[in-house]
C-alpha positions in Angstrom: 47.2 168.6 62.5 45.1 169.1 65.6 44.5 166.5 68.3 41.1 165.2 68.9 39.2 168.5 68.5 35.9 166.7 68.1 36.1 164.7 71.3 33.8 165.9 74.1 35.1 167.7 77.2 36.4 165.7 80.1 34.9 166.4 83.5 35.9 165.5 87.1 33.7 163.7 89.6 31.8 166.9 90.3 31.1 167.6 86.7 33.6 170.4 86.4 35.6 170.5 83.2 39.2 169.4 83.6 42.1 171.5 82.4 44.1 170.4 79.4 47.8 170.4 78.7 48.4 169.9 75.0 51.6 168.9 73.3 51.3 169.2 69.5 53.5 168.4 66.5 56.1 166.2 68.3 57.9 164.8 65.3 59.9 161.6 65.7 61.5 159.2 63.3 60.2 155.6 63.7 60.0 152.4 61.8 56.3 151.5 62.2 54.1 149.9 59.5 53.0 146.6 58.0 55.3 146.8 54.9 58.9 145.7 55.0 60.1 149.0 53.4 58.4 151.0 56.2 60.3 149.0 58.8 63.6 149.2 56.8 63.5 152.8 55.7 61.4 154.4 58.5 59.7 157.8 58.4 58.6 160.7 60.6 55.6 160.3 62.8 53.8 163.3 64.3 52.3 163.0 67.8 49.7 165.2 69.4 48.7 164.6 73.0 46.1 166.3 75.2 46.3 165.5 78.9 43.2 166.2 81.0 43.8 167.0 84.7 43.2 169.5 87.4 45.9 172.2 87.4 44.4 174.4 90.1 46.9 173.4 92.7 49.9 173.9 90.4 48.6 177.4 89.4 47.8 178.4 93.0 51.3 177.5 94.2 53.2 178.1 91.0 54.6 174.6 91.5 55.8 172.4 88.7 55.6 169.3 91.0 51.8 169.7 91.0 51.4 169.4 87.3 52.9 167.5 84.3 56.4 168.3 83.1 55.8 168.5 79.4 59.5 168.3 78.5 59.8 165.0 80.3 56.5 163.8 78.7 57.8 164.7 75.2 61.0 162.7 75.8 59.1 159.7 77.0 56.7 159.8 74.0 59.6 160.2 71.6 61.3 157.1 73.1 58.2 155.0 72.4 58.0 156.2 68.7 61.8 155.5 68.3 61.4 152.2 70.0 60.1 148.8 69.1 58.2 148.9 65.8 54.6 148.0 65.5 52.3 147.3 62.5 49.4 149.6 63.4 49.1 153.3 64.3 46.4 152.1 66.7 48.9 150.1 68.6 51.4 153.0 68.7 48.7 155.4 69.9 47.7 153.0 72.6 51.3 152.6 73.8 51.7 156.4 73.8 48.5 156.7 75.9 50.0 154.5 78.5 53.0 156.9 78.7 50.7 159.9 78.9 48.7 158.4 81.8 51.9 157.5 83.7 51.6 160.7 85.8 48.9 160.0 88.4 47.6 163.6 88.0 46.4 162.8 84.4 42.8 161.5 84.4 42.4 161.2 80.6 44.7 161.3 77.6 43.9 161.9 74.0 46.7 160.8 71.6 46.8 161.4 67.9 49.5 159.7 65.8 49.9 161.2 62.3 51.7 159.3 59.5 52.0 162.0 56.8 54.2 159.8 54.5 52.0 156.7 54.7 52.4 154.4 51.7 49.1 155.4 49.9 49.0 155.6 46.1 46.5 158.4 46.1 47.3 162.0 46.9 46.5 162.8 50.6 47.3 165.3 53.3 47.6 163.1 56.4 46.6 159.8 58.0 46.0 159.9 61.7 44.6 157.7 64.5 43.2 159.2 67.7 42.6 157.3 70.9 41.2 158.5 74.2 42.2 156.5 77.3 41.2 157.1 80.9 43.0 156.2 84.0 42.2 152.6 84.8 41.5 151.7 81.2 45.1 151.0 80.2 47.4 148.2 81.2 51.0 149.2 81.3 
């Protein structure tokens, strides 16, 4: 379960690659899905997020206030997954992207939502949706 490994690199306005902070495997119980049993019984969802930003200032000054606090990010993402149910993984991923872009340092966020217990009759390893959203593309 890796987030968006096939997406191209993100660059800043000068063409330099942005740094990436990645949070992988955040597992949270939620009640998302189109079927009544999914809403009633719920299941675990797994979230991977990659934040693209410039961390040079944080590294140079060894200063948490100049980067993203990934513990706070994890809590905010979990709150969304535990929150209001939606039908589609696409909707959940888009909502999580809004949270990931809440910090003004983040320029682009890649969000993958896995639903490993999706109600599929065939044997499968995972179902996942990945979205990439840039600052200015999302409406909170």
